[in-house]
C-alpha positions in Angstrom: 111.0 76.2 116.3 112.6 74.2 113.6 110.6 76.0 110.8 111.9 79.4 112.3 115.5 78.2 112.0 115.0 77.2 108.4 113.4 80.5 107.5 116.2 82.4 109.3 118.8 80.2 107.6 117.2 80.9 104.1 117.0 84.6 104.9 120.6 84.8 105.9 121.7 82.9 102.8 119.7 85.4 100.6 121.4 88.4 102.3 124.7 86.8 102.0 124.1 86.1 98.4 123.0 89.7 97.8 126.1 91.1 99.6 128.3 88.9 97.4 126.4 89.8 94.2 126.6 93.5 95.1 130.3 93.4 95.8 131.0 91.6 92.5 129.0 94.3 90.7 130.8 97.1 92.4 134.1 95.5 91.5 133.1 95.1 87.8 132.0 98.8 87.7 135.4 99.8 89.3 137.3 97.7 86.7 135.6 99.4 83.8 136.6 102.9 85.0 139.9 104.5 83.8 142.0 107.0 85.6 142.1 110.5 83.9 145.8 111.2 85.1 148.7 109.0 85.2 149.8 108.9 88.9 153.1 107.4 90.2 153.8 107.1 93.8 157.2 107.5 95.4 158.3 106.8 99.1 160.4 109.7 100.4 162.7 109.2 103.4 162.6 112.2 105.7 165.5 111.2 107.7 166.2 109.0 110.9 165.0 111.6 113.3 161.7 112.3 111.6 158.3 110.8 112.6 157.0 109.5 110.3 160.2 108.8 108.6 158.8 107.6 105.3 155.9 109.3 103.4 154.3 108.4 100.1 154.0 111.2 97.6 152.1 111.3 94.3 153.7 112.4 91.1 151.3 113.7 88.4 152.4 113.5 84.7 151.0 115.1 81.7 147.6 116.1 80.1 144.2 114.6 80.4 141.0 114.4 78.4 142.9 114.4 75.1 145.0 117.4 76.0 142.1 119.6 77.2 143.0 119.3 80.8 146.2 119.4 82.8 146.9 116.9 85.7 147.5 118.5 89.1 148.3 117.3 92.4 145.9 117.3 95.5 147.8 118.4 98.4 147.6 117.4 102.1 149.3 119.1 105.0 151.2 116.8 107.5 153.0 117.4 110.7 156.5 116.0 110.8 157.8 115.6 114.4 161.4 115.5 115.3 163.0 113.1 117.8 165.2 114.6 120.5 168.5 113.3 121.8 166.8 110.6 123.9 164.9 109.3 120.8 161.7 110.6 122.1 159.2 112.5 120.0 159.3 116.1 120.8 155.6 117.2 120.1 156.5 120.9 120.2 159.1 120.6 117.6 157.3 119.9 114.3 157.4 121.1 110.8 154.1 121.5 108.8 154.8 120.0 105.2 152.6 119.6 102.2 152.7 116.6 100.0 150.8 115.4 96.9 148.5 112.6 97.7 146.6 112.2 94.4 146.3 113.6 91.0 143.2 115.2 89.5 142.3 116.4 85.9 141.9 120.2 85.8 140.2 121.7 82.8 139.7 125.3 81.8 136.3 126.8 83.0 135.6 127.8 79.4 135.6 124.0 78.4 132.8 123.3 80.8 130.7 126.4 80.4 131.5 127.3 76.8 132.2 131.0 77.7 
């Protein structure tokens, strides 16, 4: 029984070491990457009667890939609910709103295909 515990303990420590090593390697790979587009995030106040009241929006600036591409927003559609006079969320009263959540580098198709 004692031998099984030692083997199990050794096995668990190896698995833990692998997980830590893998996480460290993944972190190092992510640090060596660079973003193609300069992205800034702003918090927008939609008003005291809106749920959610605050949303984050991405702002995309400039060109990418040495001027070949243009930074463009990735849009997401949200439901913004309104509160009624009793400060309760009226699920029937909402507005669908699009907001930029990230930025991507868009290049002309001719750049990729050569045509």
